[in-house]
N, C-alpha and C positions, 0 to 999 in steps of 0.2 A: 588395024594392025598398030601396035604400040611403036613409038619412036624409040630406037635404041640410042643410048649415050654411053660414054665410057665411064667406068667407075673411077672416082677421084683417087682411090687408094691403089688399085692394081691395074686399072686400064681395061679390065674385061667388060664386055658389053652388058648393060643393064637397062631394063625398060622402066624401072621405077626408081626415082630418086637419084642421088648422087653417089651412092655406094651399092655394090652388088651384095647379094645375100651373105656371101662369105665374109666380106669386110665390114658389114654393118655393126656386128657386136663390138669389134675392137674400136671402131670409130665412135660408137655410142659411149663406151667407157672413157675414151679420151676426151670427149666433149662434155662430160658431166660438169655442171657449174658454168656452162658456156653462156655467153651474153646473148640476149635475144634482140637483135636490131630491128626485127619487124614490128614489134610493139611500139606504138607511138611514133611511127616513122612513115608519115604520109608520102614522102618522096619515094621510098622503096615500093610502097603499095602502088603508087601511080605508075612507076616504071614497069612493074610486073604486069599491070593491067594493059598498059600500052604495048609492051612486048608481045603479049598474047592476043592483042587486038580485041580484047573484051570477050573472047571466046571461052566458054566454060569448059574446063578440063573433064567434066563428068558427062555432060549431055551434048557438047559440041555446038551449042547455040550461042548466039551473040547476046550481049547485055550483061555479062558478068560484072559484078561490083565488089566482090570480095577476093581475098588472096588466100589460097589453100596450100597447106603443106602436102607435097606428094607423098613423102614418107612422113607420117604424122610425128609431131614433136614428142608425143607419148611413146613412140616406138623408136626414138633415137634420131629422128629427122632434124635437120638444122634450118636456120633461116637464110641459108645461102640461096641466091637467086635461082640456081639450078634445081633446088628442091621446092620452089614456089610456083604456083600456077593460078591463073584467074578462075573464079568459080561463081556461080549463082549462089545466093544465100541459102535457098531451099535445097539445092543439090549438095552443098557443103554440109548442111545439117543432117541430111539423110545419110551421108557417107560416114559420119561419126569419125572414129579414129582408124578407118580402113585406108590403105594406100590407094591413091588414085593413079590413073594412067593418063598420059597426055595424048 
């Protein structure tokens, strides 16, 4: 069962990312040209891997070494820590630009 979080925009429960489906388009439009702090930021990557205890958000197994966007960057996801999760490299590649569930 996916973990529900509150949408950062309206507060409604959402199981994927930091915005609910209703708020994602507006948030995406607002964030065009946004800065990408995850790139070249080993400290943020390390914090996400530690926060998730190295558990892959796709398969649930330990040993994750990459950080994945829950709502993909290409679909309006941000580099906010609430939209990032640990993942295995192979699991992350298989998922492509599909949203992942924690």
